[in-house]
Structure formats: C-alpha cells, structure tokens
C-alpha positions as CSV (number, residue, x, y, z in Angstrom):
1,M,-9.9,-12.0,-1.0
2,R,-6.5,-12.1,-2.5
3,L,-3.5,-10.3,-1.1
4,Y,-1.3,-8.5,-3.5
5,D,2.2,-7.0,-3.4
6,N,3.0,-4.9,-0.4
7,T,6.5,-3.6,0.1
8,Q,6.0,-0.7,2.5
9,K,6.4,-0.7,6.2
10,F,4.4,0.5,9.1
11,F,6.6,3.6,9.7
12,I,4.9,5.1,6.6
13,I,1.6,5.2,8.6
14,K,3.3,7.1,11.4
15,L,5.0,9.5,9.0
16,A,1.7,10.2,7.3
17,L,0.0,10.8,10.6
18,I,2.7,13.4,11.5
19,F,1.9,15.2,8.2
20,F,-1.8,15.1,9.0
21,L,-1.2,16.6,12.4
22,I,0.8,19.5,10.8
23,A,-1.8,20.0,8.1
24,G,-4.7,20.0,10.7
25,M,-3.2,22.3,13.3
26,S,-5.2,25.4,14.0
27,G,-4.1,29.0,13.6
28,L,-3.2,28.9,9.8
29,T,-1.9,32.2,8.5
30,A,-3.5,33.8,5.5
31,Q,-0.7,32.5,3.3
32,E,-1.0,29.0,4.7
33,S,-4.7,29.1,4.2
34,S,-4.2,30.1,0.5
35,D,-1.7,27.3,0.1
36,S,-4.2,24.8,1.6
37,E,-6.9,25.9,-0.9
38,R,-4.5,25.4,-3.8
39,S,-3.4,22.0,-2.5
40,A,-7.0,21.0,-2.0
41,T,-7.8,21.9,-5.5
42,S,-5.0,19.7,-6.9
43,G,-6.0,17.0,-4.5
44,L,-9.6,16.7,-5.8
45,D,-8.5,14.2,-8.4
46,L,-7.5,11.8,-5.6
47,L,-11.1,11.6,-4.3
48,P,-13.4,8.8,-5.8
49,S,-15.5,10.3,-8.5
50,D,-18.8,10.2,-6.5
51,L,-17.2,12.0,-3.5
52,R,-15.5,14.5,-5.9
53,N,-18.8,15.3,-7.7
54,R,-20.6,15.8,-4.3
55,W,-17.8,18.0,-3.1
56,I,-17.8,20.3,-6.2
57,T,-21.6,20.6,-6.1
58,L,-21.7,21.5,-2.4
59,N,-18.9,24.0,-2.9
60,E,-21.0,25.8,-5.5
61,Q,-24.2,25.7,-3.3
62,A,-22.7,26.6,0.1
63,D,-24.4,29.8,1.3
64,S,-24.3,29.7,5.1
65,A,-21.5,30.6,7.5
66,T,-21.6,27.1,9.1
67,A,-21.5,25.4,5.7
68,I,-18.5,27.5,4.7
69,E,-16.7,26.4,7.9
70,Y,-17.3,22.8,6.9
71,I,-16.0,23.6,3.4
72,E,-12.8,24.9,4.9
73,E,-12.5,21.8,7.0
74,G,-13.0,19.7,3.9
75,N,-10.2,21.6,2.1
76,L,-7.9,20.5,5.0
77,V,-9.1,16.9,4.7
78,I,-8.3,16.9,0.9
79,R,-4.9,18.4,1.7
80,Q,-4.2,15.5,4.2
81,L,-5.2,13.0,1.5
82,E,-2.8,14.6,-1.0
83,T,0.0,14.5,1.6
84,L,-0.6,10.8,2.4
85,V,-0.6,9.9,-1.3
86,N,2.7,11.9,-1.8
87,V,4.3,10.1,1.2
88,V,3.4,6.6,0.0
89,G,4.6,7.0,-3.6
90,G,2.2,9.2,-5.5
91,K,-0.8,6.8,-5.9
92,P,-3.7,6.1,-3.5
93,P,-3.0,3.1,-1.2
94,K,-4.6,-0.3,-2.1
95,P,-6.4,-2.6,0.4
96,H,-3.2,-4.6,1.1
97,D,-1.0,-1.6,1.8
98,P,-0.3,-0.7,5.5
99,S,-1.3,2.9,4.9
100,Y,-4.8,1.9,3.5
101,A,-6.4,2.2,6.9
102,V,-5.3,5.8,7.1
103,Y,-6.5,6.4,3.6
104,M,-9.9,5.0,4.4
105,S,-10.0,7.0,7.6
106,I,-9.5,10.3,5.6
107,L,-12.2,9.3,3.1
108,N,-14.7,8.4,5.9
109,R,-14.0,11.8,7.4
110,M,-14.8,13.4,4.0
111,I,-18.0,11.4,3.8
112,K,-19.1,12.6,7.2
113,L,-18.4,16.2,6.2
114,L,-20.4,15.8,3.0
115,D,-23.3,14.3,4.9
116,T,-23.2,17.1,7.4
117,I,-23.1,19.8,4.7
118,E,-26.0,18.2,2.7
119,L,-28.1,18.0,5.8
120,A,-27.3,21.6,6.6
121,S,-28.3,22.6,3.1
122,V,-31.6,20.8,3.4
123,L,-32.5,22.2,6.9
124,N,-30.7,25.5,6.2
125,M,-29.2,25.3,9.7
126,A,-32.5,26.5,11.1
127,D,-32.3,24.4,14.2
128,D,-28.7,23.4,15.2
129,M,-29.9,21.2,18.0
130,Y,-32.3,19.3,15.7
131,L,-29.5,18.8,13.2
132,E,-27.1,17.6,15.9
133,N,-29.6,15.1,17.1
134,L,-30.3,14.0,13.5
135,L,-26.6,13.4,12.9
136,D,-26.2,11.5,16.2
137,D,-29.0,9.2,15.1
138,Y,-27.4,8.7,11.7
139,H,-24.0,7.8,13.2
140,D,-25.8,5.5,15.7
141,E,-27.4,3.7,12.8
142,K,-24.0,3.4,11.0
143,M,-22.5,1.9,14.2
144,Q,-25.4,-0.5,14.5
145,L,-24.9,-1.6,10.9
146,A,-21.2,-2.2,11.5
147,D,-22.0,-4.3,14.6
148,D,-24.6,-6.3,12.7
149,L,-22.0,-7.0,9.9
150,R,-19.5,-8.2,12.4
151,S,-22.1,-10.4,14.1
152,D,-23.0,-11.9,10.8
153,R,-19.4,-12.5,10.0
154,Q,-18.8,-14.3,13.3
155,A,-21.8,-16.5,12.6
156,L,-20.4,-17.4,9.2
157,I,-17.0,-18.2,10.7
158,E,-18.7,-20.5,13.3
159,Q,-20.9,-22.2,10.7
160,G,-17.9,-22.8,8.4
161,S,-15.8,-24.2,11.3
162,N,-18.7,-26.6,12.1
163,R,-18.9,-27.8,8.5
164,I,-15.2,-28.5,8.5
165,R,-15.5,-30.6,11.7
166,E,-18.3,-32.5,10.1
167,H,-16.3,-33.3,7.0
168,L,-13.2,-34.3,9.0
169,Q,-15.1,-36.8,11.1
170,D,-15.0,-39.3,8.2
171,P,-11.3,-40.1,7.3
172,A,-12.3,-41.1,3.8
173,F,-13.2,-37.4,3.1
174,R,-9.6,-36.5,3.5
175,K,-8.7,-38.7,0.5
176,D,-11.7,-38.0,-1.8
177,P,-10.6,-35.2,-4.3
178,L,-14.1,-33.6,-4.3
179,R,-14.3,-33.5,-0.5
180,R,-10.8,-32.1,-0.3
181,E,-11.8,-29.2,-2.6
182,I,-14.8,-28.5,-0.4
183,I,-12.7,-28.6,2.8
184,A,-10.0,-26.4,1.3
185,D,-12.7,-24.0,0.1
186,L,-14.1,-23.8,3.7
187,Y,-10.7,-23.1,5.1
188,F,-10.1,-20.4,2.6
189,R,-13.4,-18.6,3.1
190,I,-12.9,-18.7,6.9
191,A,-9.5,-17.2,6.4
192,E,-11.0,-14.4,4.3
193,L,-13.6,-13.7,7.0
194,N,-10.9,-13.7,9.7
195,Y,-8.8,-11.4,7.6
196,Q,-11.7,-8.9,7.3
197,E,-12.2,-9.1,11.1
198,T,-8.5,-8.4,11.7
199,E,-8.6,-5.4,9.3
200,D,-11.7,-4.0,11.1
201,K,-10.1,-4.3,14.5
202,F,-6.9,-2.8,13.3
203,G,-8.8,0.1,11.7
204,E,-10.5,0.8,15.0
205,Q,-7.2,0.6,16.9
206,L,-5.6,2.9,14.3
207,E,-8.5,5.5,14.7
208,E,-8.1,5.4,18.5
209,Y,-4.3,5.8,18.1
210,T,-4.8,8.7,15.7
211,N,-7.2,10.5,18.0
212,R,-4.9,10.0,21.0
213,L,-2.0,11.2,19.0
214,N,-3.8,14.4,18.0
215,E,-4.8,15.0,21.6
216,L,-1.3,14.5,22.9
217,M,0.1,16.8,20.2
218,E,-2.0,19.6,21.6
219,T,-1.8,18.8,25.3
220,N,1.3,16.8,26.1
221,P,3.7,16.2,23.2
222,S,6.4,14.6,25.5
223,A,4.0,11.7,26.1
224,I,3.8,10.7,22.4
225,S,6.8,8.5,22.8
226,Q,4.9,6.4,25.3
227,L,2.0,5.9,23.0
228,K,1.7,2.3,21.9
229,E,1.3,1.8,18.1
230,P,-1.5,-0.5,17.0
231,Y,-0.5,-4.0,15.9
232,K,-2.2,-6.0,13.2
233,D,-2.4,-9.6,14.5
234,N,-2.7,-11.9,11.5
235,R,-1.7,-15.1,13.3
236,R,-5.1,-16.7,13.1
237,V,-5.4,-15.8,9.3
238,L,-1.9,-17.2,8.7
239,S,-2.7,-20.5,10.5
240,L,-5.7,-21.0,8.3
241,Y,-3.8,-20.4,5.0
242,Q,-1.0,-22.5,6.3
243,K,-3.4,-25.4,6.9
244,I,-4.3,-25.3,3.2
245,V,-0.6,-25.1,2.2
246,D,0.3,-28.1,4.4
247,E,-2.6,-30.4,3.8
248,Y,-4.5,-29.2,0.7
249,A,-1.8,-27.8,-1.6
250,D,-3.1,-30.0,-4.5
251,T,-6.4,-28.2,-4.5
252,K,-7.1,-25.1,-6.6
253,Y,-6.7,-23.0,-3.4
254,G,-3.1,-24.1,-2.8
255,V,-1.5,-21.4,-4.9
256,D,-3.7,-18.6,-3.4
257,A,-3.0,-19.8,0.1
258,L,0.7,-20.0,-0.4
259,Y,0.9,-16.5,-1.9
260,N,-1.2,-15.1,1.0
261,V,1.1,-16.8,3.5
262,A,4.1,-15.3,1.8
263,T,2.6,-11.8,1.6
264,L,1.4,-11.7,5.2
265,T,4.7,-13.1,6.5
266,A,6.6,-10.4,4.5
267,E,4.8,-7.7,6.4
268,S,6.9,-8.5,9.5
269,D,9.9,-6.4,10.3
270,N,11.7,-9.5,11.6
271,P,14.6,-10.4,9.3
272,R,13.9,-14.1,9.8
273,D,10.3,-13.6,8.7
274,K,11.5,-11.7,5.7
275,A,13.8,-14.7,4.8
276,T,10.9,-17.1,5.3
277,A,8.6,-15.1,3.1
278,N,11.2,-15.0,0.4
279,Q,11.5,-18.8,0.6
280,Y,7.7,-19.0,0.2
281,F,7.8,-16.8,-2.9
282,E,10.5,-19.0,-4.4
283,T,8.5,-22.1,-3.6
284,L,5.4,-20.6,-5.2
285,I,7.2,-20.1,-8.5
286,E,8.7,-23.6,-8.3
287,L,5.6,-25.5,-7.4
288,Y,3.1,-23.5,-9.5
289,P,5.0,-22.4,-12.7
290,G,3.2,-19.8,-14.7
291,N,0.7,-19.0,-12.0
292,E,-1.0,-15.6,-11.8
293,Y,1.2,-14.5,-8.9
294,T,4.5,-15.2,-10.7
295,L,5.3,-11.6,-11.6
296,N,4.6,-10.2,-8.1
297,A,6.5,-13.0,-6.5
298,L,9.5,-12.3,-8.7
299,R,9.4,-8.6,-7.9
300,R,9.4,-9.4,-4.2
301,I,12.3,-11.9,-4.6
302,G,14.3,-9.4,-6.6
303,D,13.7,-6.6,-4.0
304,Y,14.6,-9.0,-1.2
305,Y,18.0,-9.7,-2.7
306,F,18.6,-6.1,-3.8
307,N,17.9,-4.4,-0.5
308,P,19.9,-4.3,2.7
309,P,20.7,-6.3,4.7
310,I,20.9,-9.0,2.0
311,N,22.6,-7.0,-0.8
312,N,23.0,-10.0,-3.1
313,I,23.1,-8.0,-6.3
314,E,24.1,-10.9,-8.5
315,K,20.9,-12.8,-7.5
316,A,18.8,-9.7,-7.9
317,V,20.1,-9.2,-11.4
318,R,19.1,-12.8,-12.4
319,V,15.6,-12.2,-11.1
320,Y,15.1,-8.8,-12.7
321,E,16.4,-10.2,-16.0
322,R,13.8,-12.9,-15.8
323,I,11.1,-10.3,-15.4
324,S,12.3,-8.4,-18.4
325,R,12.4,-11.5,-20.5
326,E,9.1,-13.1,-19.4
327,F,7.0,-10.0,-18.8
328,S,8.0,-7.6,-21.5
329,A,4.4,-6.7,-22.2
330,S,3.7,-5.9,-18.5
331,T,3.7,-2.4,-17.0
332,R,6.4,-3.7,-14.7
333,Y,8.8,-4.2,-17.5
334,T,10.1,-0.7,-17.2
335,E,10.5,-1.1,-13.5
336,A,12.6,-4.2,-14.1
337,L,14.9,-2.3,-16.5
338,Y,15.2,0.5,-13.9
339,M,16.2,-2.0,-11.2
340,L,18.7,-3.6,-13.5
341,G,20.3,-0.2,-14.0
342,W,20.6,0.2,-10.2
343,C,22.0,-3.3,-9.8
344,H,24.8,-2.6,-12.3
345,Y,25.4,0.8,-10.8
346,R,25.9,-0.8,-7.4
347,M,28.3,-3.3,-9.0
348,S,30.3,-0.3,-10.4
349,D,29.4,-1.4,-14.0
350,L,28.6,2.1,-15.0
351,P,28.4,1.7,-18.8
352,T,25.8,-1.1,-18.4
353,A,23.9,0.9,-15.8
354,V,23.7,3.8,-18.3
355,E,22.5,1.5,-21.0
356,Y,19.6,0.1,-18.8
357,F,18.6,3.6,-17.7
358,A,18.5,4.8,-21.3
359,R,16.3,1.8,-22.1
360,V,13.9,3.0,-19.4
361,L,13.8,6.4,-21.1
362,D,13.2,4.9,-24.5
363,G,10.5,2.5,-23.3
364,G,7.4,3.2,-21.3
365,Y,4.7,2.1,-23.8
366,D,2.4,-0.9,-23.8
367,D,1.5,-3.1,-26.8
368,D,-1.3,-0.7,-27.8
369,G,1.0,2.3,-27.8
370,N,-0.4,3.8,-24.6
371,A,2.0,5.5,-22.3
372,I,2.7,3.7,-19.1
373,D,2.4,5.9,-16.1
374,E,5.8,5.4,-14.5
375,R,7.0,9.0,-14.6
376,Y,8.7,8.7,-11.2
377,V,10.8,5.8,-12.7
378,K,11.8,7.9,-15.7
379,K,12.6,11.0,-13.7
380,A,14.8,9.0,-11.4
381,A,16.5,7.3,-14.4
382,I,17.3,10.7,-16.0
383,K,19.0,11.9,-12.8
384,T,20.9,8.7,-12.4
385,V,22.0,8.7,-16.0
386,K,23.4,12.2,-15.6
387,K,25.1,11.3,-12.4
388,T,26.5,8.0,-13.9
389,K,27.8,9.8,-17.0
390,K,29.7,12.3,-14.9
391,K,31.3,9.4,-13.0
392,V,32.3,7.6,-16.3
393,V,33.8,10.9,-17.7
394,K,35.6,11.5,-14.5
395,K,37.0,7.9,-14.4
396,K,38.2,8.2,-18.0
397,T,39.8,11.6,-17.3
398,K,41.7,10.1,-14.4
399,K,42.9,7.2,-16.6
400,K,44.1,9.7,-19.3
401,V,45.9,11.8,-16.8
402,A,47.6,8.8,-15.3
403,K,48.6,7.5,-18.7
404,K,50.1,10.9,-19.7
405,K,52.1,11.0,-16.4
406,K,53.4,7.5,-17.1
407,K,54.6,8.5,-20.6
408,A,56.1,11.8,-19.6
409,P,59.9,11.8,-20.2
410,K,62.1,12.1,-17.2
411,K,64.0,15.3,-16.9
C-alpha cells in the first residue's frame, strides 16, 4: 500500500452526505423524478464498467412491478454518485481520499440492488418470503467472509510482530544490512495491514453515522448537531511508519515510509500537524532526490505555502516554477502554470498572471499529442484572464486620466 496525494478535508464527506439526504428524500414530484432519471443517465459513466453493464442489462429486462421499484431506487443511487463526484472535484475519489468511504458505500448499495434485481428476475418474485430469506443468507455469508478476512489480517499482524521480536533479540541483526531490510519489510507490511484495519473500522463507523444521520433527518433534525462524526485513528499506523523513518531510513522502505508519514500527518486539521507534514515533504525531497514521490511532494509543499493561513506566495512561486521546469511532460504541468498565474495575481502582478493563464490555454497536451483532461483548469483560467484583463485596462485608464489631469493647464 502506498498513500498518494490527498488535499481534501473531512467536511467534504459531510457536505456530500447532505446532498445524499436531499437526493434520497421521499415524495419526489413528477418533474424531480424526471430530473433524477436524466441525472442517472449521465451518471452511468461514473459506475465501474462491470456494474454499468449489469445495470443496463437489468434495465432492459425488468418486467415486474417490484423490479421496477428497485430500478427507480437505483436511479437515485446513481444520482447520489454523480452528486458526490461533482462535490469532490469532478472525478471519482481514490482510496486515499477522505470521501472514498462514501463513494464505496454508494457502490456497495448499487451492488446490493443489482443482486436483488437479478435474484428477482430468476425467481420472478414468485415467493417474496423465500427471496427475502435467500437475501438474508447471502448477506450473512458476506458478513462472515468479512469477519474471516479481519481475523486472518489480525493473525498476520501477530505473526509479523512475533517475527520482528525474534529478529531484534540479536543486536547484531540491527547492524546487518540484509537483516535490516527484512525488519523494515516486516514493519512496513504490518503498517499496511493496520492501515487496512483502520480503513475498515472507519468505513463501518461512517456507515453507522450515515444511517443515523438519515434517521435523524426524518425524525429529529434538531439532534443532528449532537451527532458525533466518525474519526479515523491512524496513530498506530503512523507509529509503525515512523519506526522505519527513525531507525531504517537507509533501507528501500525509507522513502515510502516517510511519504506515508507526511501524507497521513497532512490529513489533520491541526495547523501544527500541517506544518510538520510540510517539513516531512521537504525532507523527503532533500534526503531522496529524484524519488517517485517528488512531484506529489512538491505539489503539497506549493499548496501549503499558497493557501491560508501561510500565504507565503513567494515560496509558492519557487515551488510551482520548479514543477514547471522539472515535470513539463507531466499532466501536472498545466496545473503548475495555473497556480503560478494565481500566485502572480495575488501579488498584483497582473500582466504576468495573464501570461501564465494564457499558457494554460495554449497547453494541455502530452508528448504524444493527447489532450490532457484538465478542463476545469482551463475554464477557470479563461474566467480569470478576462477578469484580470479588465483590471489591467481599468488600471491603465486611471493612469491616463490622472496624467491628463496633471497636464491640464490652469485656468
């Protein structure tokens, strides 16, 4: 497991949940129902291909009233998926994103619906009680498999911890390069397993939170403010990665562990943790030049200096300029130009800002001539260029007026 860039905060999850509640409320009018169907149709592309094909096939074959009801529910689920993707930036969340648990919860709900519709099609809904029992057995088996997986994971964590203790009993092992690689490997694998465990627990807590939130929205909205949001406790995972950073940085796992420590620390809303994470990213670039995480680390560093409360635009400029120099072939090159435009805009250097935004509009292609999908960057650049040009024209006009007044003869 390797953690990748994650710049979003937990409030996105809550915001997405509110959208889901609105989308899932009963009593849709005919117009709202029609809008839901259109949204669901456009949201089909957000489903994984296997789920999308199953959904299209079942839509074509649905011939019972009960199946049609499930189809309508599925349209709402797809609408919720589209809402989530729009909220978090236009692309499906990735495993390291805070909103990924919500995304997977929606996909799991769709999977359950597809399973239900397929069973209904096979049995033709002849015996509702039989089907309900069959579904209960199916879900029980799924829960048992999940429990077995967790049990196996715990056993692996225990076995790995015992192996580490065995290796550490002999002080000579700490100095032997091969043994150090083995110990670092064990620490890293245990950290991965603990991370999976943390993600599973957080997913369960998030599902409970979502269900409770739905319930309160219908029964007691005033009590929502008292509902405690789930918290992802990564302290154990961090301590394991930190162990590698502190004692086994010279092994091949040193760079991975340091990047993971930086990324997990950056998830905190605490300003001190944010500053610590930025120091980790800077250390990563210094200690491991040219490593595979350099680009992501530079992006995180640039955003840290650019955004409030730091607002150190000069440092941000140097970081984004480095990205534009060293990663011109990357899909993040256009993003760096865009951020440089904003840096100069915030420094009131409007002509230079316009120049960078124009370069964003001129670029957007990789080495093979394929268009880079950064339409949101280009769209924002167009708006900002227009806005900036108006400011430049207005500023020049004021100067001309002031100059004419100064030259005007006295009466």
